C-alpha positions in Angstrom: -8.1 16.0 8.7 -4.5 14.6 9.1 -2.6 15.3 12.0 0.1 17.2 9.7 -2.1 18.9 7.6 0.2 21.5 6.1 2.0 21.3 2.7 5.8 20.3 3.6 6.9 23.7 2.0 9.7 25.9 2.8 6.8 28.6 4.0 4.3 26.8 5.3 0.6 28.0 6.3 -1.7 27.1 9.2 -5.3 28.0 10.0 -4.1 28.3 13.8 -1.4 30.9 14.7 0.0 28.9 17.6 1.2 26.1 15.0 3.9 28.7 14.0 7.3 27.1 15.3 8.0 29.9 17.9 5.0 28.7 20.4 6.7 25.0 20.5 7.7 24.4 24.2 11.0 22.8 23.3 11.7 26.2 21.1 10.5 28.9 23.7 14.0 28.3 25.5 16.3 28.5 22.6 17.1 31.1 20.2 14.9 31.6 17.2 15.5 30.3 13.7 15.6 33.0 11.2 14.2 31.8 7.8 15.7 34.4 5.6 13.4 36.3 3.1 14.1 39.3 0.8 13.4 42.9 1.9 11.1 43.6 -1.0 9.2 40.7 -1.8 8.1 37.2 0.0 9.3 33.6 -0.3 7.3 31.9 -2.9 4.6 30.2 -1.2 1.4 27.7 -2.2 -1.5 26.9 0.0 -3.7 24.1 -0.3 -7.6 24.6 0.1 -11.2 23.3 -0.1 -12.1 22.9 -4.0 -13.6 26.2 -5.2 -12.1 28.6 -2.6 -12.0 32.0 -4.2 -8.8 34.5 -4.3 -8.1 36.2 -1.0 -9.7 39.0 0.1 -7.0 40.3 2.3 -3.2 40.2 2.4 -1.0 41.6 5.0 2.1 40.8 6.7 2.3 41.0 10.6 5.1 41.6 13.0 5.6 39.1 15.6 4.5 41.5 18.4 1.4 41.6 16.4 1.3 45.2 17.0 2.4 46.6 13.5 0.6 45.3 10.0 1.3 45.9 6.3 -1.6 45.7 4.3 -0.8 44.5 0.9 -4.0 44.1 -0.7 -2.6 46.5 -3.7 -0.6 43.4 -4.2 -3.6 40.5 -4.4 -3.4 40.5 -8.2 0.2 38.7 -7.5 -1.6 35.8 -5.7 -3.3 33.2 -8.0 -6.0 30.7 -7.1 -7.2 28.0 -9.3 -9.0 24.4 -8.8 -6.8 21.5 -9.1 -8.3 18.2 -9.0 -9.8 17.7 -5.9 -8.6 21.0 -4.3 -8.2 24.6 -4.8 -4.7 26.2 -4.5 -3.4 29.7 -3.8 0.1 30.7 -4.7 2.5 33.4 -5.1 5.8 33.2 -7.0 7.9 35.5 -5.2 7.3 38.8 -7.4 8.6 42.2 -5.7 5.8 43.8 -3.8 4.7 47.4 -3.2 3.4 49.3 -0.1 1.0 52.2 -0.2 2.1 52.4 -4.0 6.1 52.7 -3.6 8.3 49.5 -3.4 8.2 47.5 -0.5 11.2 47.3 2.0 11.1 45.7 5.2 13.4 44.4 7.7 12.7 42.3 10.9 10.7 39.3 11.5 6.9 39.2 10.0 4.5 36.3 8.9 1.9 36.7 6.1 -2.2 36.7 7.3 -4.3 35.9 3.9 -8.0 36.0 4.3 -9.8 33.3 1.8 -13.6 32.7 2.1 -13.7 34.1 5.6 -10.9 32.0 7.0 -7.5 33.2 8.1 -4.1 31.8 7.2 -1.2 32.3 8.8 2.6 31.7 7.4 5.2 30.6 9.3 7.7 33.3 10.6 10.2 34.7 8.6 12.9 37.3 8.6 13.0 40.0 5.7 16.6 41.1 5.2 18.2 44.2 3.8 21.1 42.2 1.9 18.2 40.1 -0.1 15.8 41.1 -2.9 13.5 39.3 -5.3 16.1 39.3 -7.6 19.9 39.6 -5.9 21.7 38.6 -2.5 24.7 39.1 -0.7 27.4 36.7 -1.3 27.5 35.3 2.3 24.3 33.6 1.5 23.4 30.3 -0.4 20.3 30.1 -2.3 18.3 26.9 -3.3 15.7 27.2 -5.7 13.9 23.7 -6.5 10.6 22.5 -8.6 9.8 19.3 -10.5 8.6 19.0 -14.1 5.5 17.2 -12.5 3.2 17.5 -9.6 4.8 15.9 -6.3 1.5 15.1 -4.5 -0.3 17.1 -3.0 2.2 20.0 -4.1 1.2 21.6 -7.6 4.4 22.5 -9.6 2.1 22.6 -12.9 1.5 26.2 -12.0 5.3 27.3 -12.6 5.5 27.3 -8.7 9.1 27.3 -7.6 10.4 27.0 -3.8 13.2 29.2 -2.9 15.2 29.2 0.6 18.4 31.1 1.4 20.9 30.2 4.0 23.7 32.0 5.7 26.3 29.3 5.2 29.0 28.3 2.5 29.5 25.1 0.5 32.2 22.9 1.8 34.2 20.5 -0.4 33.7 16.6 0.1 35.1 13.6 -1.2 35.1 12.9 -4.9 33.7 9.5 -5.4 34.4 7.0 -8.6 31.6 4.8 -9.0 32.2 1.7 -11.3 30.2 -1.2 -12.7 31.7 -4.4 -13.9 30.6 -7.6 -15.6 32.6 -10.9 -15.0 34.3 -12.6 -17.9 35.0 -16.3 -18.5 37.8 -16.5 -15.8 35.6 -14.4 -13.4 37.6 -11.2 -13.7 35.7 -8.1 -13.3 35.6 -6.1 -16.4 34.5 -2.7 -15.8 31.9 -1.6 -18.2 30.7 1.9 -16.5 33.0 4.4 -14.5 31.8 7.6 -13.0 33.3 10.6 -11.3 31.0 12.4 -9.1 32.1 15.7 -7.2 30.5 15.9 -3.6 30.1 19.2 -1.8 28.5 19.6 1.6 26.8 22.0 3.7 25.8 22.0 7.3 23.2 23.9 8.8 21.0 24.1 12.1 17.3 24.2 11.1 14.0 23.9 13.1 11.4 21.0 12.5 9.4 22.7 9.6 12.4 23.2 7.7 14.0 20.0 8.0 10.8 18.3 6.6 10.9 20.7 3.9 14.4 19.9 3.0 13.8 16.2 3.0 11.5 16.6 0.1 14.5 17.9 -1.7 15.1 14.1 -2.4 12.0 14.0 -4.5 12.5 16.6 -6.7 14.2 16.6 -10.2 14.8 20.4 -10.5 17.5 21.6 -8.0 19.4 24.6 -8.3 22.2 26.1 -6.1 23.1 29.7 -6.1 26.5 31.3 -4.7 26.5 34.8 -5.4 29.5 35.7 -7.6 30.7 31.9 -7.0 29.5 28.7 -8.3 25.8 28.3 -9.3 23.9 25.4 -11.2 22.0 22.3 -11.3 22.6 19.4 -8.8 22.5 15.8 -10.4 21.5 14.1 -7.0 21.2 15.4 -3.5 21.1 13.6 0.3 19.8 14.9 3.0 21.0 13.6 6.3 19.1 15.3 9.6 20.4 14.6 13.2 17.9 16.0 16.0 19.9 18.1 18.8 19.2 17.6 22.4 15.7 18.9 23.2 14.2 18.1 19.7 14.1 22.1 19.3 16.5 22.0 16.1 18.4 19.7 13.9 21.7 19.7 12.2 21.4 19.1 8.3 23.7 17.6 6.2 23.0 18.4 2.8 25.2 16.4 0.2 25.3 18.0 -3.3 26.4 15.6 -5.8 27.7 16.7 -9.5 28.7 14.2 -12.2 31.6 15.4 -14.4 33.3 12.4 -15.9 31.4 9.2 -17.4 33.3 6.3 -19.1 31.4 3.7 -20.8 33.6 0.6 -22.4 31.7 -0.1 -25.5 32.9 -1.3 -28.8 30.8 1.5 -30.5 32.5 4.2 -28.8 33.5 6.9 -31.3 37.2 6.7 -32.3 39.2 10.1 -33.2 40.0 10.0 -36.9 43.6 9.0 -37.7 45.3 12.5 -38.9 47.9 14.5 -37.9 46.5 17.1 -36.0 49.8 18.9 -35.2 50.9 19.7 -38.9 
């Protein structure tokens, strides 16, 4: 077993409750981080399990004090389990849930407890927010959704799994950048052969270690989408993550640079030419 054994996802799971971020010594003295989650659903999650592991037999959410438990067994059909290669995986895609036959609507800080083959698995703590649902969110939040067209070992994406995270922040403008490639002519002069204009936008957030690790994996993903409700939304061409650990190590400031290519110029004899006709007759 590795020292870092959980999958580096937005909502990781542990076999030991004390591995949750809130129990770290340097975190106890600081304000707790709120991992935002829908009020009527959970953030999508996936677990890597021993091969042949069955589906969960118990599905519940527990408040952070441990004195209130919501039995969600009626939603077990929304949890999938399957063997992939050398391991089994259990995953949930973020569908709306019910509690006692009615749509679930919870607020506050909770964690998931799954029982699989007699073993309990505990999720990281999340904060269910009334301004976020499985399908909508208030415009003060920024939503990231990311996945890949292939597996990124050991995370399985061939099962349509997508990761989702919400931040209470906004997108800053950043400096546009022109990238050029050139060849040298016979006089050693640089002749541009390719030019590209890229718009860069920036987000800065303060996050705990497990979120910093999950965000660092963004740079390995090809399919990254950013959503601002009633504002800009769309796919990002590239992303850069720059973390800085704050004093005490409980949190890090993470700078997220979103890059979108908007203009490309290629110097080529084969470029298509406009037909030489008068368009203003």
